[in-house]
Backbone as XML, in Angstrom:
<?xml version="1.0"?>
<chain id="A" units="angstrom">
  <residue number="1" name="MET">
    <atom name="N" x="34.725" y="23.409" z="-8.557"/>
    <atom name="CA" x="34.252" y="22.586" z="-9.662"/>
    <atom name="C" x="33.493" y="23.475" z="-10.645"/>
  </residue>
  <residue number="2" name="SER">
    <atom name="N" x="33.783" y="23.318" z="-11.925"/>
    <atom name="CA" x="33.087" y="24.129" z="-12.920"/>
    <atom name="C" x="31.846" y="23.390" z="-13.413"/>
  </residue>
  <residue number="3" name="GLN">
    <atom name="N" x="30.891" y="24.172" z="-13.840"/>
    <atom name="CA" x="29.639" y="23.617" z="-14.351"/>
    <atom name="C" x="29.664" y="23.694" z="-15.877"/>
  </residue>
  <residue number="4" name="VAL">
    <atom name="N" x="29.200" y="22.634" z="-16.519"/>
    <atom name="CA" x="29.164" y="22.578" z="-17.974"/>
    <atom name="C" x="27.759" y="22.942" z="-18.433"/>
  </residue>
  <residue number="5" name="ASP">
    <atom name="N" x="27.664" y="23.874" z="-19.361"/>
    <atom name="CA" x="26.371" y="24.237" z="-19.943"/>
    <atom name="C" x="26.142" y="23.400" z="-21.197"/>
  </residue>
  <residue number="6" name="TYR">
    <atom name="N" x="24.981" y="22.799" z="-21.242"/>
    <atom name="CA" x="24.637" y="21.923" z="-22.359"/>
    <atom name="C" x="23.590" y="22.558" z="-23.252"/>
  </residue>
  <residue number="7" name="GLN">
    <atom name="N" x="23.705" y="22.279" z="-24.541"/>
    <atom name="CA" x="22.654" y="22.566" z="-25.509"/>
    <atom name="C" x="21.717" y="21.367" z="-25.467"/>
  </residue>
  <residue number="8" name="LEU">
    <atom name="N" x="20.428" y="21.599" z="-25.432"/>
    <atom name="CA" x="19.444" y="20.518" z="-25.364"/>
    <atom name="C" x="18.940" y="20.164" z="-26.756"/>
  </residue>
  <residue number="9" name="LEU">
    <atom name="N" x="18.911" y="18.876" z="-27.047"/>
    <atom name="CA" x="18.290" y="18.357" z="-28.261"/>
    <atom name="C" x="17.244" y="17.349" z="-27.812"/>
  </residue>
  <residue number="10" name="LYS">
    <atom name="N" x="15.992" y="17.599" z="-28.201"/>
    <atom name="CA" x="14.881" y="16.758" z="-27.763"/>
    <atom name="C" x="14.142" y="16.230" z="-28.992"/>
  </residue>
  <residue number="11" name="PRO">
    <atom name="N" x="14.604" y="15.098" z="-29.534"/>
    <atom name="CA" x="13.941" y="14.537" z="-30.716"/>
    <atom name="C" x="12.488" y="14.172" z="-30.418"/>
  </residue>
  <residue number="12" name="LYS">
    <atom name="N" x="11.631" y="14.451" z="-31.363"/>
    <atom name="CA" x="10.207" y="14.146" z="-31.211"/>
    <atom name="C" x="9.801" y="13.123" z="-32.262"/>
  </residue>
  <residue number="13" name="GLY">
    <atom name="N" x="8.978" y="12.180" z="-31.871"/>
    <atom name="CA" x="8.483" y="11.186" z="-32.816"/>
    <atom name="C" x="9.449" y="10.039" z="-32.999"/>
  </residue>
  <residue number="14" name="ALA">
    <atom name="N" x="9.434" y="9.472" z="-34.189"/>
    <atom name="CA" x="10.206" y="8.272" z="-34.501"/>
    <atom name="C" x="11.629" y="8.603" z="-34.934"/>
  </residue>
  <residue number="15" name="ILE">
    <atom name="N" x="12.564" y="7.798" z="-34.441"/>
    <atom name="CA" x="13.944" y="7.830" z="-34.931"/>
    <atom name="C" x="14.173" y="6.457" z="-35.557"/>
  </residue>
  <residue number="16" name="VAL">
    <atom name="N" x="13.900" y="6.403" z="-36.844"/>
    <atom name="CA" x="13.992" y="5.151" z="-37.602"/>
    <atom name="C" x="14.704" y="5.433" z="-38.923"/>
  </residue>
  <residue number="17" name="ILE">
    <atom name="N" x="14.961" y="4.404" z="-39.653"/>
    <atom name="CA" x="15.740" y="4.504" z="-40.889"/>
    <atom name="C" x="15.250" y="5.605" z="-41.828"/>
  </residue>
  <residue number="18" name="ASN">
    <atom name="N" x="13.946" y="5.839" z="-41.891"/>
    <atom name="CA" x="13.390" y="6.844" z="-42.808"/>
    <atom name="C" x="13.462" y="8.268" z="-42.277"/>
  </residue>
  <residue number="19" name="THR">
    <atom name="N" x="13.748" y="8.445" z="-40.991"/>
    <atom name="CA" x="13.716" y="9.785" z="-40.400"/>
    <atom name="C" x="15.046" y="10.222" z="-39.795"/>
  </residue>
  <residue number="20" name="VAL">
    <atom name="N" x="16.014" y="9.346" z="-39.740"/>
    <atom name="CA" x="17.215" y="9.602" z="-38.959"/>
    <atom name="C" x="18.176" y="10.610" z="-39.597"/>
  </residue>
  <residue number="21" name="ASN">
    <atom name="N" x="18.223" y="10.727" z="-40.906"/>
    <atom name="CA" x="19.247" y="11.550" z="-41.562"/>
    <atom name="C" x="19.237" y="13.006" z="-41.127"/>
  </residue>
  <residue number="22" name="ASN">
    <atom name="N" x="18.075" y="13.638" z="-41.091"/>
    <atom name="CA" x="18.022" y="15.040" z="-40.684"/>
    <atom name="C" x="18.459" y="15.217" z="-39.237"/>
  </residue>
  <residue number="23" name="LEU">
    <atom name="N" x="18.086" y="14.279" z="-38.401"/>
    <atom name="CA" x="18.455" y="14.356" z="-36.990"/>
    <atom name="C" x="19.955" y="14.156" z="-36.793"/>
  </residue>
  <residue number="24" name="VAL">
    <atom name="N" x="20.557" y="13.275" z="-37.579"/>
    <atom name="CA" x="22.011" y="13.093" z="-37.520"/>
    <atom name="C" x="22.704" y="14.414" z="-37.815"/>
  </residue>
  <residue number="25" name="SER">
    <atom name="N" x="22.278" y="15.076" z="-38.870"/>
    <atom name="CA" x="22.896" y="16.353" z="-39.261"/>
    <atom name="C" x="22.709" y="17.413" z="-38.190"/>
  </residue>
  <residue number="26" name="GLU">
    <atom name="N" x="21.498" y="17.526" z="-37.662"/>
    <atom name="CA" x="21.213" y="18.528" z="-36.636"/>
    <atom name="C" x="22.076" y="18.288" z="-35.392"/>
  </residue>
  <residue number="27" name="GLY">
    <atom name="N" x="22.131" y="17.054" z="-34.934"/>
    <atom name="CA" x="22.921" y="16.740" z="-33.748"/>
    <atom name="C" x="24.405" y="16.942" z="-33.975"/>
  </residue>
  <residue number="28" name="SER">
    <atom name="N" x="24.903" y="16.604" z="-35.158"/>
    <atom name="CA" x="26.325" y="16.781" z="-35.465"/>
    <atom name="C" x="26.725" y="18.244" z="-35.402"/>
  </residue>
  <residue number="29" name="VAL">
    <atom name="N" x="25.912" y="19.108" z="-35.962"/>
    <atom name="CA" x="26.194" y="20.546" z="-35.909"/>
    <atom name="C" x="26.216" y="21.027" z="-34.456"/>
  </residue>
  <residue number="30" name="LEU">
    <atom name="N" x="25.232" y="20.623" z="-33.683"/>
    <atom name="CA" x="25.153" y="21.055" z="-32.287"/>
    <atom name="C" x="26.344" y="20.581" z="-31.475"/>
  </residue>
  <residue number="31" name="VAL">
    <atom name="N" x="26.687" y="19.296" z="-31.581"/>
    <atom name="CA" x="27.742" y="18.740" z="-30.734"/>
    <atom name="C" x="29.135" y="19.221" z="-31.153"/>
  </residue>
  <residue number="32" name="LYS">
    <atom name="N" x="29.282" y="19.686" z="-32.343"/>
    <atom name="CA" x="30.566" y="20.254" z="-32.751"/>
    <atom name="C" x="30.782" y="21.628" z="-32.131"/>
  </residue>
  <residue number="33" name="ASN">
    <atom name="N" x="29.682" y="22.275" z="-31.705"/>
    <atom name="CA" x="29.766" y="23.638" z="-31.181"/>
    <atom name="C" x="29.385" y="23.780" z="-29.712"/>
  </residue>
  <residue number="34" name="HIS">
    <atom name="N" x="28.784" y="22.743" z="-29.133"/>
    <atom name="CA" x="28.289" y="22.809" z="-27.757"/>
    <atom name="C" x="28.428" y="21.441" z="-27.092"/>
  </residue>
  <residue number="35" name="HIS">
    <atom name="N" x="28.434" y="21.435" z="-25.778"/>
    <atom name="CA" x="28.204" y="20.185" z="-25.064"/>
    <atom name="C" x="26.730" y="19.882" z="-25.295"/>
  </residue>
  <residue number="36" name="LEU">
    <atom name="N" x="26.386" y="18.631" z="-25.547"/>
    <atom name="CA" x="25.034" y="18.296" z="-25.974"/>
    <atom name="C" x="24.366" y="17.318" z="-25.014"/>
  </residue>
  <residue number="37" name="LEU">
    <atom name="N" x="23.141" y="17.652" z="-24.639"/>
    <atom name="CA" x="22.295" y="16.776" z="-23.846"/>
    <atom name="C" x="21.119" y="16.368" z="-24.718"/>
  </residue>
  <residue number="38" name="VAL">
    <atom name="N" x="20.981" y="15.068" z="-24.959"/>
    <atom name="CA" x="19.903" y="14.544" z="-25.786"/>
    <atom name="C" x="18.847" y="13.943" z="-24.863"/>
  </residue>
  <residue number="39" name="ASP">
    <atom name="N" x="17.637" y="14.460" z="-24.970"/>
    <atom name="CA" x="16.510" y="14.021" z="-24.153"/>
    <atom name="C" x="15.546" y="13.244" z="-25.042"/>
  </residue>
  <residue number="40" name="PHE">
    <atom name="N" x="15.433" y="11.950" z="-24.780"/>
    <atom name="CA" x="14.591" y="11.079" z="-25.601"/>
    <atom name="C" x="13.152" y="10.984" z="-25.092"/>
  </residue>
  <residue number="41" name="SER">
    <atom name="N" x="12.734" y="11.852" z="-24.197"/>
    <atom name="CA" x="11.421" y="11.719" z="-23.558"/>
    <atom name="C" x="10.250" y="11.854" z="-24.526"/>
  </residue>
  <residue number="42" name="GLU">
    <atom name="N" x="10.451" y="12.470" z="-25.684"/>
    <atom name="CA" x="9.351" y="12.625" z="-26.644"/>
    <atom name="C" x="9.540" y="11.767" z="-27.896"/>
  </residue>
  <residue number="43" name="THR">
    <atom name="N" x="10.428" y="10.777" z="-27.788"/>
    <atom name="CA" x="10.651" y="9.851" z="-28.885"/>
    <atom name="C" x="9.626" y="8.733" z="-28.796"/>
  </residue>
  <residue number="44" name="THR">
    <atom name="N" x="8.998" y="8.422" z="-29.921"/>
    <atom name="CA" x="7.921" y="7.433" z="-29.917"/>
    <atom name="C" x="8.344" y="6.065" z="-30.430"/>
  </residue>
  <residue number="45" name="GLU">
    <atom name="N" x="9.343" y="6.021" z="-31.288"/>
    <atom name="CA" x="9.785" y="4.757" z="-31.885"/>
    <atom name="C" x="11.264" y="4.870" z="-32.199"/>
  </residue>
  <residue number="46" name="ILE">
    <atom name="N" x="11.985" y="3.775" z="-31.996"/>
    <atom name="CA" x="13.427" y="3.775" z="-32.244"/>
    <atom name="C" x="13.804" y="2.442" z="-32.860"/>
  </residue>
  <residue number="47" name="ASP">
    <atom name="N" x="14.698" y="2.490" z="-33.864"/>
    <atom name="CA" x="15.272" y="1.253" z="-34.380"/>
    <atom name="C" x="16.795" y="1.382" z="-34.333"/>
  </residue>
  <residue number="48" name="SER">
    <atom name="N" x="17.489" y="0.420" z="-34.902"/>
    <atom name="CA" x="18.952" y="0.397" z="-34.791"/>
    <atom name="C" x="19.629" y="1.579" z="-35.480"/>
  </residue>
  <residue number="49" name="SER">
    <atom name="N" x="18.934" y="2.272" z="-36.367"/>
    <atom name="CA" x="19.532" y="3.452" z="-36.995"/>
    <atom name="C" x="19.820" y="4.535" z="-35.952"/>
  </residue>
  <residue number="50" name="ALA">
    <atom name="N" x="19.092" y="4.530" z="-34.846"/>
    <atom name="CA" x="19.355" y="5.491" z="-33.761"/>
    <atom name="C" x="20.737" y="5.248" z="-33.155"/>
  </residue>
  <residue number="51" name="LEU">
    <atom name="N" x="21.161" y="3.993" z="-33.082"/>
    <atom name="CA" x="22.507" y="3.709" z="-32.570"/>
    <atom name="C" x="23.582" y="4.245" z="-33.512"/>
  </residue>
  <residue number="52" name="ALA">
    <atom name="N" x="23.365" y="4.094" z="-34.802"/>
    <atom name="CA" x="24.317" y="4.645" z="-35.778"/>
    <atom name="C" x="24.408" y="6.159" z="-35.617"/>
  </residue>
  <residue number="53" name="MET">
    <atom name="N" x="23.274" y="6.799" z="-35.394"/>
    <atom name="CA" x="23.223" y="8.248" z="-35.176"/>
    <atom name="C" x="24.037" y="8.623" z="-33.942"/>
  </residue>
  <residue number="54" name="ILE">
    <atom name="N" x="23.821" y="7.912" z="-32.863"/>
    <atom name="CA" x="24.510" y="8.210" z="-31.602"/>
    <atom name="C" x="26.014" y="7.981" z="-31.736"/>
  </residue>
  <residue number="55" name="LEU">
    <atom name="N" x="26.406" y="6.927" z="-32.432"/>
    <atom name="CA" x="27.836" y="6.694" z="-32.649"/>
    <atom name="C" x="28.466" y="7.814" z="-33.464"/>
  </residue>
  <residue number="56" name="GLN">
    <atom name="N" x="27.748" y="8.331" z="-34.467"/>
    <atom name="CA" x="28.251" y="9.478" z="-35.236"/>
    <atom name="C" x="28.423" y="10.697" z="-34.336"/>
  </residue>
  <residue number="57" name="TRP">
    <atom name="N" x="27.404" y="10.964" z="-33.515"/>
    <atom name="CA" x="27.498" y="12.101" z="-32.591"/>
    <atom name="C" x="28.663" y="11.931" z="-31.636"/>
  </residue>
  <residue number="58" name="ARG">
    <atom name="N" x="28.904" y="10.703" z="-31.166"/>
    <atom name="CA" x="30.019" y="10.442" z="-30.254"/>
    <atom name="C" x="31.333" y="10.780" z="-30.948"/>
  </residue>
  <residue number="59" name="ARG">
    <atom name="N" x="31.497" y="10.356" z="-32.197"/>
    <atom name="CA" x="32.722" y="10.687" z="-32.940"/>
    <atom name="C" x="32.865" y="12.197" z="-33.099"/>
  </residue>
  <residue number="60" name="ASP">
    <atom name="N" x="31.764" y="12.868" z="-33.430"/>
    <atom name="CA" x="31.802" y="14.327" z="-33.591"/>
    <atom name="C" x="32.159" y="15.015" z="-32.272"/>
  </residue>
  <residue number="61" name="ALA">
    <atom name="N" x="31.586" y="14.542" z="-31.179"/>
    <atom name="CA" x="31.852" y="15.134" z="-29.863"/>
    <atom name="C" x="33.315" y="14.954" z="-29.481"/>
  </residue>
  <residue number="62" name="GLU">
    <atom name="N" x="33.837" y="13.767" z="-29.687"/>
    <atom name="CA" x="35.243" y="13.520" z="-29.346"/>
    <atom name="C" x="36.176" y="14.380" z="-30.189"/>
  </residue>
  <residue number="63" name="ALA">
    <atom name="N" x="35.880" y="14.526" z="-31.471"/>
    <atom name="CA" x="36.711" y="15.345" z="-32.351"/>
    <atom name="C" x="36.692" y="16.810" z="-31.945"/>
  </residue>
  <residue number="64" name="ALA">
    <atom name="N" x="35.557" y="17.269" z="-31.408"/>
    <atom name="CA" x="35.406" y="18.676" z="-31.016"/>
    <atom name="C" x="35.708" y="18.903" z="-29.533"/>
  </residue>
  <residue number="65" name="ASN">
    <atom name="N" x="36.091" y="17.828" z="-28.834"/>
    <atom name="CA" x="36.353" y="17.903" z="-27.392"/>
    <atom name="C" x="35.130" y="18.422" z="-26.625"/>
  </residue>
  <residue number="66" name="LYS">
    <atom name="N" x="33.960" y="17.889" z="-26.983"/>
    <atom name="CA" x="32.695" y="18.261" z="-26.343"/>
    <atom name="C" x="32.109" y="17.056" z="-25.633"/>
  </residue>
  <residue number="67" name="GLU">
    <atom name="N" x="31.252" y="17.321" z="-24.676"/>
    <atom name="CA" x="30.570" y="16.248" z="-23.954"/>
    <atom name="C" x="29.230" y="15.947" z="-24.618"/>
  </residue>
  <residue number="68" name="LEU">
    <atom name="N" x="28.843" y="14.680" z="-24.547"/>
    <atom name="CA" x="27.573" y="14.212" z="-25.092"/>
    <atom name="C" x="26.912" y="13.348" z="-24.032"/>
  </residue>
  <residue number="69" name="SER">
    <atom name="N" x="25.704" y="13.728" z="-23.631"/>
    <atom name="CA" x="24.987" y="12.996" z="-22.589"/>
    <atom name="C" x="23.553" y="12.727" z="-23.035"/>
  </residue>
  <residue number="70" name="PHE">
    <atom name="N" x="22.938" y="11.732" z="-22.384"/>
    <atom name="CA" x="21.590" y="11.308" z="-22.745"/>
    <atom name="C" x="20.724" y="11.167" z="-21.499"/>
  </residue>
  <residue number="71" name="VAL">
    <atom name="N" x="19.451" y="11.536" z="-21.632"/>
    <atom name="CA" x="18.470" y="11.317" z="-20.565"/>
    <atom name="C" x="17.212" y="10.721" z="-21.174"/>
  </residue>
  <residue number="72" name="HIS">
    <atom name="N" x="16.446" y="10.056" z="-20.329"/>
    <atom name="CA" x="15.191" y="9.418" z="-20.735"/>
    <atom name="C" x="15.396" y="8.464" z="-21.916"/>
  </residue>
  <residue number="73" name="VAL">
    <atom name="N" x="16.457" y="7.678" z="-21.831"/>
    <atom name="CA" x="16.761" y="6.724" z="-22.892"/>
    <atom name="C" x="15.706" y="5.609" z="-22.867"/>
  </residue>
  <residue number="74" name="PRO">
    <atom name="N" x="15.012" y="5.386" z="-23.980"/>
    <atom name="CA" x="13.982" y="4.346" z="-24.020"/>
    <atom name="C" x="14.579" y="2.958" z="-23.774"/>
  </residue>
  <residue number="75" name="GLU">
    <atom name="N" x="13.812" y="2.118" z="-23.131"/>
    <atom name="CA" x="14.280" y="0.769" z="-22.812"/>
    <atom name="C" x="14.691" y="0.005" z="-24.062"/>
  </residue>
  <residue number="76" name="ASN">
    <atom name="N" x="13.942" y="0.153" z="-25.157"/>
    <atom name="CA" x="14.315" y="-0.595" z="-26.365"/>
    <atom name="C" x="15.656" y="-0.119" z="-26.935"/>
  </residue>
  <residue number="77" name="LEU">
    <atom name="N" x="16.006" y="1.135" z="-26.730"/>
    <atom name="CA" x="17.317" y="1.622" z="-27.177"/>
    <atom name="C" x="18.417" y="1.043" z="-26.293"/>
  </residue>
  <residue number="78" name="ASN">
    <atom name="N" x="18.160" y="0.939" z="-25.002"/>
    <atom name="CA" x="19.115" y="0.283" z="-24.100"/>
    <atom name="C" x="19.323" y="-1.176" z="-24.501"/>
  </residue>
  <residue number="79" name="ILE">
    <atom name="N" x="18.243" y="-1.858" z="-24.837"/>
    <atom name="CA" x="18.330" y="-3.262" z="-25.249"/>
    <atom name="C" x="19.135" y="-3.397" z="-26.535"/>
  </residue>
  <residue number="80" name="LEU">
    <atom name="N" x="18.869" y="-2.530" z="-27.512"/>
    <atom name="CA" x="19.642" y="-2.555" z="-28.762"/>
    <atom name="C" x="21.119" y="-2.291" z="-28.498"/>
  </residue>
  <residue number="81" name="ALA">
    <atom name="N" x="21.406" y="-1.348" z="-27.624"/>
    <atom name="CA" x="22.799" y="-1.022" z="-27.298"/>
    <atom name="C" x="23.499" y="-2.227" z="-26.656"/>
  </residue>
  <residue number="82" name="GLU">
    <atom name="N" x="22.810" y="-2.930" z="-25.773"/>
    <atom name="CA" x="23.360" y="-4.149" z="-25.171"/>
    <atom name="C" x="23.624" y="-5.195" z="-26.256"/>
  </residue>
  <residue number="83" name="LEU">
    <atom name="N" x="22.658" y="-5.385" z="-27.123"/>
    <atom name="CA" x="22.753" y="-6.379" z="-28.183"/>
    <atom name="C" x="23.956" y="-6.122" z="-29.096"/>
  </residue>
  <residue number="84" name="TYR">
    <atom name="N" x="24.184" y="-4.845" z="-29.427"/>
    <atom name="CA" x="25.275" y="-4.485" z="-30.332"/>
    <atom name="C" x="26.585" y="-4.205" z="-29.612"/>
  </residue>
  <residue number="85" name="GLY">
    <atom name="N" x="26.613" y="-4.355" z="-28.285"/>
    <atom name="CA" x="27.845" y="-4.176" z="-27.526"/>
    <atom name="C" x="28.277" y="-2.726" z="-27.355"/>
  </residue>
  <residue number="86" name="VAL">
    <atom name="N" x="27.327" y="-1.808" z="-27.378"/>
    <atom name="CA" x="27.664" y="-0.388" z="-27.215"/>
    <atom name="C" x="26.896" y="0.258" z="-26.047"/>
  </residue>
  <residue number="87" name="ALA">
    <atom name="N" x="26.567" y="-0.544" z="-25.061"/>
    <atom name="CA" x="25.817" y="-0.030" z="-23.910"/>
    <atom name="C" x="26.577" y="1.057" z="-23.167"/>
  </residue>
  <residue number="88" name="PHE">
    <atom name="N" x="27.903" y="1.086" z="-23.325"/>
    <atom name="CA" x="28.717" y="2.130" z="-22.694"/>
    <atom name="C" x="28.288" y="3.527" z="-23.109"/>
  </residue>
  <residue number="89" name="LEU">
    <atom name="N" x="27.607" y="3.655" z="-24.229"/>
    <atom name="CA" x="27.177" y="4.968" z="-24.708"/>
    <atom name="C" x="26.266" y="5.672" z="-23.726"/>
  </residue>
  <residue number="90" name="PHE">
    <atom name="N" x="25.521" y="4.918" z="-22.936"/>
    <atom name="CA" x="24.524" y="5.499" z="-22.048"/>
    <atom name="C" x="24.950" y="5.470" z="-20.583"/>
  </residue>
  <residue number="91" name="LYS">
    <atom name="N" x="26.184" y="5.198" z="-20.319"/>
    <atom name="CA" x="26.662" y="5.143" z="-18.931"/>
    <atom name="C" x="27.463" y="6.357" z="-18.583"/>
  </residue>
</chain>
């Protein structure tokens, strides 16, 4: 079995409508070139714009044939994902 090496992205602070654009760009660049592990352990606030960000990263990862994984997903992000029918993103 081969082991996959991941690039770590650890967003800090709020991921909300006013802050998400730079993070979308940063994650897109990373996931196009690396398998990406996103660690939400230092995220303080999240709104539905975070789901849009994650969906963009998923499209970028699939186009680049890269893996995208998440750890320490905040409960409110899980709830939003359930609400919008995209809970599969975190499974």
